[in-house]
N, C-alpha and C positions, 0 to 999 in steps of 0.2 A: 675667802673665804663668804664673806658675812655680803661683800658686793656680788657676787657671784652670787649668790644666792637670793640676793633679791633682783640682779635677770633674772633666773632661770627658777629658779627652787618654787617649788610649791607650798614648803613645807620650813621653818627655821627650828632647832631645836636642840635649843643651844646648851654647850657640855654641864653638865654635872658646879663645876668648879668655875662660880659667876658669883658675882656680886650688882645689885640694881646698876649702884654704875656704871661698873664695870657697861654693862648692858645696856644704861641709854649715854654712854659716852661712849661709847666704840660700838658696842654690835650693830644698834636700832640706828645711828646716824647710817652707817657705811651699807645695809638692807636699803634706806634708804634712798644711797648713789645712787644701788643699783636700779632700786627702781625703777630711778628719773634715769639712769641710760635707757634704756629697758621701752621703757612709756608707760610703764604697769604704775598699779597704784596698790595701796597696803589691801588690797581687794581682792586682792592676783595673790596674796601671798599666808596662810599662817604662821601666826609666832607663837612657839611655846613660852610659855611665860619660866625664866630663868633665875637661878642664881640661887642661894643654901635659907631655906624659909622653916621658922623652928614653930610650930603651934602649941597648943597643951592646951587645956582645963584650966590652968590656972600660971602664973607668973612663976613658980616654983617648979614649974613641969617643964615653962618654957628654961626656965634656966636651966635644968639636967637635960634638958635634950641644948643647949649649948653647948655644955661640957661637952659631949659627945659631940661635936662637929673637930671636937681640938686636930683626931686622930685622921678624918678625909680632908681637913684642910693643911694641916703637916705632913702627909703623903702628899699631895695635888703638892702642893704648895716646893715642894723640893722638886720638879721634874722644872728644872729653865722653861723652856717653851710655855710652862702656866705662868711664866714672870708679869705680866705685864698686864696680871688684873695685879697684881701688888702698884705695882707702877703709877696706876694710876690713885692708888692713894697711899703716893708715898712711903713705901712699905717695902721698895724692891732690896732693902737690906735685910729684912728677914725672910726671906723670898730666898738670897744668897746663902742665909746662915745656912737655913733648912737643907740646899743643896748638901752647903759641906757636910753636916751632919747625916745628911745619908750616903754620903761613899764613905765613912766610917762606920755604917752600919746602926750608929747611933738613933731607933724608930724611937723608941719608948722617950727619949731624950728632949726630941723633934716635939712632941703631943706641949711639954713644959714651956718649950718659949714663946709657946701663942698667947701672948699678951691678953685677957678675959677686953679687952679693949680690943682688941682684932675679934674679935668673935662675933660681937655684939654691928664692928663695921661690915664684916663678912655676911653677917645673916639680916635676913626683916624676922619679926615674930609678929606673932599677933593671940592671942587665947580665939580659943572657940567660936565663943560667940559673936570676933565680932570680924569673921574669917570673909562675910560679906561686904564691911567697910574693906577690908583688907583690903581684898579682887579688885574693886572701887577705884581706890586710891591708889595703888602699887600692877595692877595689869590693867592695867586701862587697855593694852596691846595689848594682848596674847586671844586667843583662840583656843587655848587650849592649856588647861593649866594642872597637877600636880595636888593631891591634895593630903598627905597619910596622914590616916586617922584612923583612932583605934580600931578595932572591930572584933575582939577576939571572944565577946560576950554579947546577950541578948540586948542586955542595956546600952552597950559598945555601939553595936550596930543598926539600935536603936535613934541613939543621938547623931552618927554616924551620916544617916538615910533622911534624918533633920538638917543638921550641916550642909549638906549636901543639896535637898531641894532649892535654902535660901538659900545658895550661891548661886545655883543657876538660876535666881529671879535676876540676880543683878546685870542691866546689863552697859554692856563696854564697849567703847567705840571700835576696838579692834585700831587704832590707831595711835602709835604713841605722840604724849605730851609734847608741844615743841616741833615736833615733824609734822603735825596738818600739812602743810604747803610744800611738795615738793618741790617745787618751782624754785622754791629759796634752798633750794639745801646745796648743799658747794657740788662741785665738780673732783671735789679733793678729799681727799678724808686728812680727819686730824692727825687720825690712832690709825694703824692700816689695823684689818680684823677681817 
C-alpha cells in the first residue's frame, strides 16, 4: 500500500501500530519507490508522523505513559497482520505469543508479557520542552504530526499553546533522511508494505 500511496496519494497517514524503525525501513522506502515509479517527488505528497510517541513534562510522566502503551501494543500486536512490525525488531515470537493469548481470551495476561524494553523499542519519547528538537530530529519527513498535550486547566492550555508555537517554528525538509535522492531508490522493496 505504501508504494501505491507514493504513486497516487496526496497523504500517507500511517497506522498507529508503528515504530520509527518500521516507518523508516519499510513504509518510507516503499513510498519512495512509488514516487519514483510515478515521476513524483516528496513535495507531491504529505506524510503524517508515524509511530507510538510518549511525551511528558518529566521523565516520571514519560514512564507512566510508556506503561499505558502495554494495552495498545498487546491488542494490536495480537493481530497477525501487524506482525511485520514485530519482525523488523526481531520480535515475531512476541507477536505470536500475543496472538495465542488473544485466542484464549487472556487479555490482561497479554499486557503483562510485554517487556519494558519493548515499550522503549516501540515508543519514541520526549519531554515537552524538548519537543521542537524531537520534531527536527525524528519527524524531518513529516508535513503533519500529532501532539497530544494536556489542556484541562488554563495553565495547561497556556503551556500547550507555547509548546505548539515553538514546534511550529521548526522547519523540516519533509524528506526522509537517506531517501533524498529518488533516482538512487531501488525499483523493488526489501520488505513489502
